[in-house]
Structure formats: structure tokens, C-alpha cells
C-alpha positions as CSV (number, residue, x, y, z in Angstrom):
1,M,-77.1,-82.1,-174.8
2,I,-74.4,-84.6,-173.9
3,K,-74.4,-83.5,-170.3
4,K,-78.2,-84.3,-170.2
5,I,-77.7,-87.7,-171.7
6,I,-74.9,-88.5,-169.2
7,A,-77.0,-87.2,-166.3
8,A,-79.9,-89.4,-167.4
9,F,-77.6,-92.4,-167.7
10,V,-76.2,-91.8,-164.2
11,I,-79.6,-91.5,-162.7
12,T,-80.9,-94.6,-164.5
13,A,-77.8,-96.6,-163.4
14,T,-78.2,-95.4,-159.8
15,I,-81.9,-96.4,-159.6
16,T,-81.2,-99.8,-161.3
17,T,-78.3,-100.6,-158.9
18,S,-80.3,-99.7,-155.8
19,L,-83.3,-101.8,-157.0
20,F,-81.0,-104.8,-157.7
21,A,-79.2,-104.4,-154.3
22,T,-82.6,-104.4,-152.5
23,S,-83.8,-107.4,-154.5
24,G,-80.5,-109.2,-153.7
25,D,-81.0,-108.6,-149.9
26,K,-84.5,-109.9,-150.1
27,A,-83.4,-112.9,-152.2
28,E,-80.7,-113.7,-149.7
29,A,-83.2,-113.5,-146.8
30,A,-85.7,-115.6,-148.7
31,Y,-83.0,-118.2,-149.3
32,Y,-82.0,-118.6,-145.6
33,H,-85.6,-118.6,-144.5
34,T,-86.5,-121.3,-147.1
35,K,-83.4,-123.3,-146.2
36,A,-84.1,-123.1,-142.4
37,I,-87.6,-124.3,-143.0
38,S,-86.4,-127.2,-145.2
39,V,-83.9,-128.2,-142.5
40,A,-86.6,-128.1,-139.8
41,K,-89.0,-130.1,-142.0
42,A,-86.3,-132.7,-142.6
43,N,-86.4,-133.2,-138.8
44,L,-90.1,-133.8,-138.4
45,G,-90.7,-136.6,-135.9
46,V,-87.4,-136.1,-134.1
47,P,-88.1,-136.5,-130.4
48,Y,-88.1,-133.7,-127.9
49,R,-85.1,-133.5,-125.7
50,W,-84.7,-130.7,-123.2
51,G,-81.5,-128.8,-124.2
52,G,-81.3,-130.7,-127.4
53,I,-79.6,-129.1,-130.4
54,T,-79.1,-132.0,-132.7
55,P,-81.2,-134.4,-134.8
56,A,-80.8,-136.9,-131.9
57,G,-83.3,-134.6,-130.1
58,F,-84.4,-131.0,-130.1
59,D,-86.0,-128.5,-127.7
60,C,-87.8,-125.5,-129.3
61,S,-84.9,-123.1,-129.5
62,G,-82.5,-125.9,-130.3
63,L,-84.5,-126.7,-133.5
64,V,-84.6,-123.1,-134.5
65,K,-80.9,-122.5,-133.8
66,Y,-79.9,-125.7,-135.7
67,S,-82.2,-125.0,-138.7
68,F,-81.0,-121.4,-139.1
69,G,-77.4,-122.4,-138.5
70,R,-77.6,-124.9,-141.4
71,A,-78.9,-122.0,-143.5
72,G,-75.9,-119.8,-142.5
73,V,-77.5,-117.7,-139.7
74,T,-76.1,-117.8,-136.2
75,L,-78.8,-117.4,-133.5
76,P,-78.5,-117.4,-129.7
77,R,-79.3,-120.6,-127.8
78,T,-82.5,-119.7,-126.0
79,A,-85.9,-118.3,-127.1
80,A,-85.5,-115.3,-124.8
81,D,-82.1,-114.5,-126.1
82,M,-83.4,-114.8,-129.7
83,F,-86.3,-112.5,-128.8
84,Y,-84.3,-109.8,-127.0
85,T,-81.1,-109.7,-129.2
86,K,-82.0,-110.7,-132.9
87,G,-84.0,-109.3,-135.7
88,Y,-86.8,-106.8,-135.6
89,R,-90.5,-107.1,-134.5
90,V,-93.2,-107.5,-137.1
91,S,-96.9,-107.2,-136.6
92,S,-97.8,-110.0,-139.0
93,P,-95.4,-112.9,-139.5
94,Q,-94.2,-113.9,-142.9
95,V,-92.6,-117.2,-144.0
96,G,-89.4,-117.8,-142.1
97,D,-90.2,-115.4,-139.2
98,L,-89.8,-116.5,-135.6
99,M,-92.9,-116.7,-133.5
100,F,-92.5,-116.3,-129.7
101,F,-94.6,-117.6,-126.9
102,A,-94.7,-117.1,-123.1
103,P,-96.8,-118.3,-120.2
104,T,-98.2,-114.8,-119.8
105,K,-98.0,-111.6,-121.9
106,A,-95.9,-110.0,-119.2
107,S,-93.3,-112.8,-119.0
108,K,-90.2,-113.5,-121.1
109,P,-90.5,-115.9,-124.0
110,T,-90.1,-119.6,-123.2
111,H,-91.0,-121.0,-126.6
112,V,-90.1,-120.3,-130.3
113,A,-91.3,-121.6,-133.6
114,I,-90.7,-120.9,-137.3
115,Y,-93.7,-119.6,-139.3
116,I,-94.1,-121.6,-142.5
117,G,-97.1,-119.9,-144.0
118,S,-100.8,-120.7,-144.4
119,G,-101.3,-120.2,-140.6
120,K,-98.8,-123.0,-139.7
121,M,-95.6,-123.2,-137.8
122,I,-92.9,-125.8,-137.2
123,M,-91.6,-126.4,-133.7
124,A,-90.3,-128.9,-131.2
125,S,-93.2,-129.8,-129.0
126,S,-92.3,-131.4,-125.6
127,S,-95.1,-133.9,-126.1
128,K,-94.8,-134.8,-129.8
129,G,-91.3,-133.8,-130.9
130,V,-90.8,-131.8,-134.1
131,I,-94.2,-131.1,-135.6
132,I,-96.1,-128.7,-137.8
133,T,-99.2,-127.2,-136.1
134,Y,-101.5,-124.3,-136.7
135,T,-100.8,-120.9,-135.2
136,S,-104.5,-120.9,-134.2
137,N,-103.8,-123.9,-132.0
138,T,-105.9,-123.5,-128.8
139,Y,-102.8,-124.1,-126.6
140,W,-100.3,-121.8,-128.3
141,K,-102.5,-118.9,-129.6
142,P,-103.2,-117.4,-126.2
143,K,-99.4,-117.6,-125.3
144,Y,-98.3,-115.8,-128.5
145,I,-96.4,-112.6,-127.7
146,G,-95.0,-111.6,-131.1
147,A,-92.9,-112.3,-134.1
148,K,-89.5,-111.2,-135.3
149,R,-87.9,-111.2,-138.7
150,I,-84.2,-112.3,-138.7
């Protein structure tokens, strides 16, 4: 009887531990995604600067790298390097996922944005600086090549 009680306790403890470990990983990911979005939003209106990686001016990958860096996640410098070396592909973006764009479906990514939910993304636009726009935007939607979760 005691062996059965101990076995039940061990099984319960194992299940509980694995549930909390998984929840902790998700909570950590949710934290840095939320933090990266907050940093990006704090830079709304910052002008576009090719090669820019600071609040003095950002290009698209510079904004993403800077925002995630402030959240404690190191990303490569370019959209293509982010696409090819980090995270895993997802079919439907969730808040904090990176969205990638290219001139054609067959070419490498040349633009990256952060999905912020409700069909919106935050990015550094060469014409308007750091902005929030819809993922259904007629310019960007046909250039969308996929999303990755970091």
C-alpha cells in the first residue's frame, strides 16, 4: 500500500514539474516577445536610416535586432540571416513572431517586421520610419514569404 502511495506521489510530482517547466518556458518567451514589442513601440516615429541600429535611426532588421536585444535575445544583423539561422517557421504568426518579406517568393528575405497581433506589425519603413501597419497592406502582403518564432 505504501509503495502505491509513493508511486502515485512520484507520478504526480513528475507531471506537475513538467507542466510548470513548460509554462515557465512559455512565460519567458511571452516576456521577451512583449518586451521587444514595447521597445519597438517606444521607437514609433524614429526615422529610417539604412544600416541604422539605434534610436537615432533604424532600418528594418536594425529595429528588430535592437528591440529583441533590449529584451535579452541576440539576433543576427540582417533579415536574411534572421530568416536562415534563427527560430523555427510557423504557418500562422503569433504576437512577437518575426514576419519576413522578399521582392519575389523565390528570393531571399530583404525585410522583417514584428507581428503585434490583430493583423498588425511594427517595422521600420524606408518612407515613414518606425510605424505600425496592417499585415494585409497592399504593398507588403504579396511580398510575405513566412514567419518565424524566436
